[in-house]
C-alpha positions, -999 to 999 in steps of 0.1 A, spaced: 229 -382 -78 209 -379 -110 198 -344 -119 161 -354 -119 164 -367 -83 182 -336 -70 162 -314 -46 168 -276 -50 159 -260 -16 144 -225 -15 141 -223 23 148 -245 53 128 -248 86 151 -260 113 125 -267 140 113 -298 121 141 -302 96 119 -295 66 128 -281 32 107 -259 9 118 -267 -26 121 -240 -53 92 -257 -71 69 -255 -40 79 -219 -33 75 -208 -69 40 -224 -71 29 -205 -40 43 -172 -50 29 -173 -86 -6 -180 -73 -5 -152 -47 12 -127 -70 -14 -133 -98 -42 -128 -73 -28 -96 -60 -21 -82 -95 -55 -91 -107 -69 -61 -88 -54 -39 -116 -61 -65 -144 -25 -77 -145 -30 -113 -133 -9 -128 -161 19 -104 -154 17 -113 -117 19 -150 -125 50 -145 -147 67 -124 -119 60 -152 -94 73 -179 -118 106 -162 -127 116 -144 -95 136 -174 -81 148 -190 -114 184 -182 -102 180 -207 -74 185 -235 -99 222 -227 -104 250 -248 -89 263 -216 -72 231 -210 -53 227 -247 -45 262 -248 -29 254 -215 -11 221 -226 5 235 -261 13 263 -245 32 239 -220 49 217 -249 60 247 -268 73 258 -238 94 223 -233 108 220 -269 118 254 -269 136 251 -235 152 278 -219 131 279 -182 121 259 -172 91 275 -168 57 284 -132 50 283 -135 12 254 -144 -9 246 -155 -45 228 -132 -69 198 -152 -79 176 -123 -91 194 -116 -124 186 -149 -141 149 -145 -144 155 -109 -156 180 -120 -181 158 -147 -194 130 -122 -200 152 -97 -218 168 -123 -240 136 -140 -251 110 -112 -251 127 -78 -257 115 -77 -293 85 -69 -314 62 -40 -306 66 -14 -279 43 -32 -255 64 -64 -255 96 -44 -250 82 -22 -222 66 -52 -204 99 -72 -207 118 -43 -191 92 -39 -163 93 -76 -155 131 -77 -157 135 -48 -133 111 -62 -107 125 -98 -108 161 -86 -108 157 -64 -78 131 -83 -57 156 -82 -29 169 -49 -16 147 -25 -36 145 -13 -72 171 8 -89 165 36 -114 162 24 -150 187 52 -159 207 69 -132 215 107 -133 249 96 -146 232 77 -174 241 44 -159 217 15 -167 222 -7 -136 197 -34 -148 218 -40 -179 250 -40 -159 237 -65 -135 222 -89 -160 250 -86 -186 224 -82 -213 228 -79 -243 265 -83 -248 282 -87 -214 273 -122 -203 309 -133 -196 315 -158 -169 279 -159 -156 267 -174 -189 271 -211 -178 252 -204 -146 224 -188 -165 222 -217 -189 219 -240 -158 191 -219 -144 172 -218 -176 174 -256 -184 164 -267 -149 136 -242 -147 121 -251 -180 124 -288 -171 109 -285 -136 86 -255 -136 72 -245 -170 81 -250 -206 88 -224 -233 55 -227 -250 35 -219 -219 59 -191 -210 55 -176 -244 17 -176 -241 19 -161 -206 42 -133 -217 20 -126 -247 -10 -122 -223 11 -100 -200 20 -77 -228 -17 -75 -238 -25 -65 -202 -2 -35 -206 -18 -26 -239 -53 -29 -225 -43 -8 -195 -32 21 -217 -62 17 -241 -87 16 -211 -73 49 -197 -73 65 -232 -110 57 -235 -116 72 -201 -98 104 -212 -72 98 -185 -37 110 -196 -12 86 -181 19 105 -171 54 89 -167 47 91 -129 17 69 -133 38 42 -150 63 47 -122 35 39 -97 22 10 -118 57 -6 -117 59 -1 -80 24 -16 -76 35 -48 -95 67 -49 -75 46 -47 -44 26 -77 -55 57 -98 -60 74 -87 -27 43 -95 -7 37 -128 -24 73 -139 -19 76 -127 17 42 -141 27 48 -175 12 81 -177 29 65 -166 62 38 -193 60 65 -219 54 89 -208 81 61 -204 107 45 -237 95 11 -219 91 -17 -221 65 -29 -190 47 -57 -173 66 -92 -172 51 -104 -139 37 -127 -118 59 -163 -116 47 -159 -79 45 -195 -69 36 -208 -88 66 -183 -70 88 -192 -36 74 -229 -42 81 -220 -53 117 -199 -22 122 -227 0 107 -252 -14 133 -228 -7 161 -223 29 149 -261 34 146 -264 25 183 -239 52 192 -256 77 169 -290 70 186 -275 76 220 -263 110 209 -297 119 196 -314 107 228 -291 126 250 -307 156 267 -290 189 264 -288 214 292 -287 247 273 -298 263 241 -262 264 229 -258 226 235 -290 219 216 -278 241 187 -244 223 185 -262 189 187 -284 198 157 -255 211 137 -235 179 143 -265 158 134 -269 177 101 -232 171 93 -236 134 101 -267 133 79 -250 149 49 -220 125 53 -244 96 53 -263 109 22 -230 116 4 -221 79 5 -241 74 -26 -216 94 -47 -192 75 -70 -156 67 -62 -135 99 -64 -116 126 -45 -137 148 -22 -132 174 5 -149 172 39 -148 206 56 -161 205 91 -156 232 118 -137 222 149 -161 204 173 -183 193 144 -181 156 151 -158 148 121 -145 115 134 -178 96 137 -194 115 107 -166 105 84 -168 69 98 -205 68 90 -197 80 54 -170 54 51 -190 24 63 -220 33 41 -198 40 11 -179 7 16 -211 -13 17 -225 4 -14 -194 5 -35 -177 -28 -25 -147 -12 -7 -126 -36 13 -106 -13 36 -109 20 54 -76 39 60 -73 69 83 -42 90 77 -34 116 104 -4 139 111 3 131 148 5 99 168 -15 115 197 -44 123 174 -42 88 159 -44 71 193 -73 92 204 -93 87 172 -84 50 170 -96 45 206 -129 61 197 -135 40 166 -123 8 183 -147 14 212 -177 23 192 -174 -6 167 -159 -31 192 -133 -37 165 -102 -49 185 -94 -77 161 -101 -57 129 -84 -23 136 -47 -18 131 -27 12 144 6 17 125 28 43 139 60 47 161 42 40 194 31 4 185 46 -30 178 67 -35 208 85 -69 212 86 -67 250 49 -59 252 37 -87 229 62 -115 230 79 -130 199 51 -148 181 25 -120 186 52 -95 177 59 -112 144 22 -114 136 17 -77 143 47 -69 123 32 -88 94 0 -67 97 20 -35 95 40 -47 65 9 -59 46 -19 -36 57 -46 -63 53 -67 -51 83 -102 -38 75 -96 -5 94 -62 11 97 -50 42 114 -15 55 104 6 86 99 12 106 68 48 95 70 39 59 68 15 66 40 41 83 19 67 57 28 44 32 11 53 47 -23 86 65 -18 107 48 8 138 28 -3 139 -10 0 110 -34 1 94 -33 35 72 -3 31 64 -8 -6 52 -43 1 18 -30 13 11 -8 -18 -11 -34 -36 -34 -37 -6 -45 -1 -12 -69 -10 -40 -107 -5 -33 -99 15 -2 -115 45 14 -86 68 25 -95 96 49 -68 122 53 -75 141 85 -60 176 91 -48 176 55 -36 212 59 -6 198 78 8 182 45 43 196 40 43 220 10 73 203 -6 52 170 -7 21 185 -24 30 177 -60 40 141 -53 10 137 -30 -14 149 -57 -1 126 -84 -2 96 -60 -37 103 -48 -49 108 -85 -34 73 -93 -50 57 -63 -84 71 -73 -83 66 -110 -65 33 -112 -70 16 -78 -107 26 -74 -100 44 -41 -122 70 -27 -102 98 -11 -116 122 16 -96 153 25 -107 165 60 -100 198 75 -116 228 92 -92 249 70 -88 233 36 -55 240 20 -52 249 -17 -36 218 -31 -39 229 -67 -14 258 -68 12 234 -81 20 219 -115 4 185 -108 -31 192 -96 -54 170 -77 -86 159 -94 -111 169 -67 -148 162 -75 -163 184 -49 -172 192 -12 -193 168 9 -209 195 31 -234 221 19 -238 256 35 -203 257 48 -205 293 59 -236 287 79 -220 257 96 -190 277 106 -211 305 120 -231 280 140 -199 267 157 -185 302 163 -177 305 200 -158 338 202 -156 372 186 -123 389 178 -123 426 186 -94 448 174 -83 468 205 -50 479 192 -41 516 192 -30 532 159 4 536 174 27 507 183 22 493 218 54 489 240 59 455 257 51 470 291 19 485 280 9 452 262 16 433 295 -7 457 314 -34 454 288 -34 416 290 -37 418 328 
């Protein structure tokens, strides 16, 4: 068979004996990855990542591997236990051709090489504690190409012939390096000091774009589905806002049976009103301090919907510490907004294969891996896993946290050992991803007694002391004696 007539498979769908070629898969991934990365103004970088991630599937070694794997699947034979490293070739190509010139070119070539090389299995450290550079060891660059050199030349020649030529790639990389320069310059003009940790999160963000683009394109092919149309989010927010208004009017029209009930009703209405008015404030990090019983769930929802409409946010994410609280609050919001199809719960008590069946299970699993639902309820563990878990599954959803309102309920439950990492992550989400962060609690913790402080703009509720006094339901009277009280005496006192 002539080389130009040869088909290089990327994936195979056994149900209808259909191949997805490397060219088809690459085209789908580059488009999706560019779209995802555009949210942080890295569209050219995203396109380049999508183009190069499967360059290694043009080697004879990978062709033989996938041909054998397909044969085994067709004939019901056991899967191959070994695999072929196809990630290193795109990474090696980038380093050999573009790791030169100014610091932006060198840095961008290293970022792209790391992401492409490790797009299966999770990223490695650029330099390990033992000073080992695993990226260089795996690619063989610059002076350890050895036996893999012939395979790399095959991958390059076939990719350049079938996918994109050098001239276009050079232009694309130049544009990608400029995106990195512009990102740094833009933050300098905004007086934002980018820490090494911010670059760490930027790399993970771009990695997330590629992982989701790659996995989603594969999912669509394997399930023989078309990409779903985007939700017209502003229409949805307005619809939800009207539903919430109906609930709010029912609260206001409800008759109270005592002076205390009327007092609590007025206090809750004032908190709701202040949350609604605060929605005009710009994107940033704020605290929402509401006494227990103050109607925090629906007041924060009113703020979130109004702020989403006014500032163009595309998602509302509730982060809570315990699954029981998540289920309660999610049920309230789902009921009030009639949002069954638009609200996702992501915690250990959901996504059950036996409950949903195979097809529905796979779809719901996709939702938890992508976080594309307009309203999401999840745990602090899942939130932190998005940035810090090993592998690719959790990190995949990172890029979908742009233009999001994130409401942390019971923020005082955040483990002390996580505060510094949490602060830096939230600062990145607010300053780079245009997220509005709301820290909810009746007892706000001091999150700034650490080296890396959170950039909190202010409190949403005025007259906090008066609000707490209004919700006060008991007085504490010190009845202790000056002397210590024996257990027996304490027991009698309690009786």
